[in-house]
C-alpha positions in Angstrom: 106.9 107.5 96.9 104.4 105.7 94.4 102.4 104.8 98.0 102.6 108.3 98.8 101.8 110.1 95.4 98.8 107.6 95.2 97.5 108.8 98.6 97.4 105.1 100.1 97.9 105.4 103.6 101.1 102.6 104.4 103.1 101.2 107.0 106.6 100.6 106.2 107.8 97.2 107.6 105.4 96.8 110.7 105.5 94.1 112.8 102.9 91.3 111.5 101.9 89.1 114.8 101.0 85.5 113.5 99.8 83.8 116.4 103.9 82.6 117.8 105.7 84.4 115.0 106.4 87.9 113.8 107.3 88.9 110.2 107.4 92.5 108.9 105.7 92.6 105.5 107.3 95.2 103.3 104.2 97.5 103.7 101.2 97.2 105.4 98.2 99.0 103.6 95.0 100.7 104.4 92.5 101.2 101.3 91.5 104.6 101.5 87.9 103.8 100.6 86.7 100.4 101.9 89.6 100.4 105.1 90.5 97.0 104.5 94.2 95.9 105.3 96.2 94.8 102.5 99.8 93.7 102.4 102.3 93.9 100.1 105.4 91.9 99.7 108.6 92.8 97.2 110.5 89.5 96.8 113.4 91.6 94.9 116.1 88.8 94.4 114.4 85.8 92.9 117.1 84.3 91.0 119.1 83.5 94.2 118.0 80.1 94.8 118.5 80.6 98.6 116.2 84.1 98.7 113.4 82.3 96.6 113.4 79.6 99.2 112.4 81.5 101.8 110.2 83.6 99.8 108.1 80.6 99.2 108.3 79.7 102.7 106.5 83.2 103.5 104.1 82.9 101.0 103.3 79.6 102.8 102.8 81.2 105.9 101.0 84.2 104.5 98.2 82.1 103.3 98.2 79.8 106.2 96.9 82.7 108.4 94.1 83.4 104.9 96.3 86.0 103.5 95.9 85.2 100.2 98.3 86.4 96.7 96.0 88.9 94.7 93.2 88.9 97.3 94.8 90.6 100.3 98.3 90.1 99.6 99.8 92.3 96.9 102.9 90.6 95.6 105.4 91.7 93.3 108.9 90.1 92.2 112.2 90.8 90.3 115.4 89.5 89.5 119.2 91.3 88.1 117.9 90.6 84.9 114.2 91.6 85.1 114.1 94.7 87.7 110.8 95.9 89.1 109.5 99.3 86.8 107.7 102.0 88.3 105.3 101.3 85.7 104.2 97.8 86.8 103.8 99.3 90.6 101.6 102.0 89.3 99.6 99.7 87.6 99.3 97.3 90.5 98.3 100.0 93.0 95.3 101.1 90.2 94.4 97.9 90.3 94.2 97.3 93.7 93.3 100.8 95.3 91.2 102.5 92.3 
């Protein structure tokens, strides 16, 4: 909802072909001013060791295709004890798209 209210064009879980691998980033975003493409991955169960291992593998895959965290890959993380807040989401959107 925060992307919509901030007028950031996005697609949810749109297929991304990386050679012979297809992944589905949580969000594919178009910067409204620069027209640059960003991807946003939210890793929501980082307190689960199996999930965390897969998350790190996915980050390695992204970086091997020059999709770099904090440059053109936005990442957010949470655990049961540390949920992602709407404030963090809003600040992240402002950081990348203002």
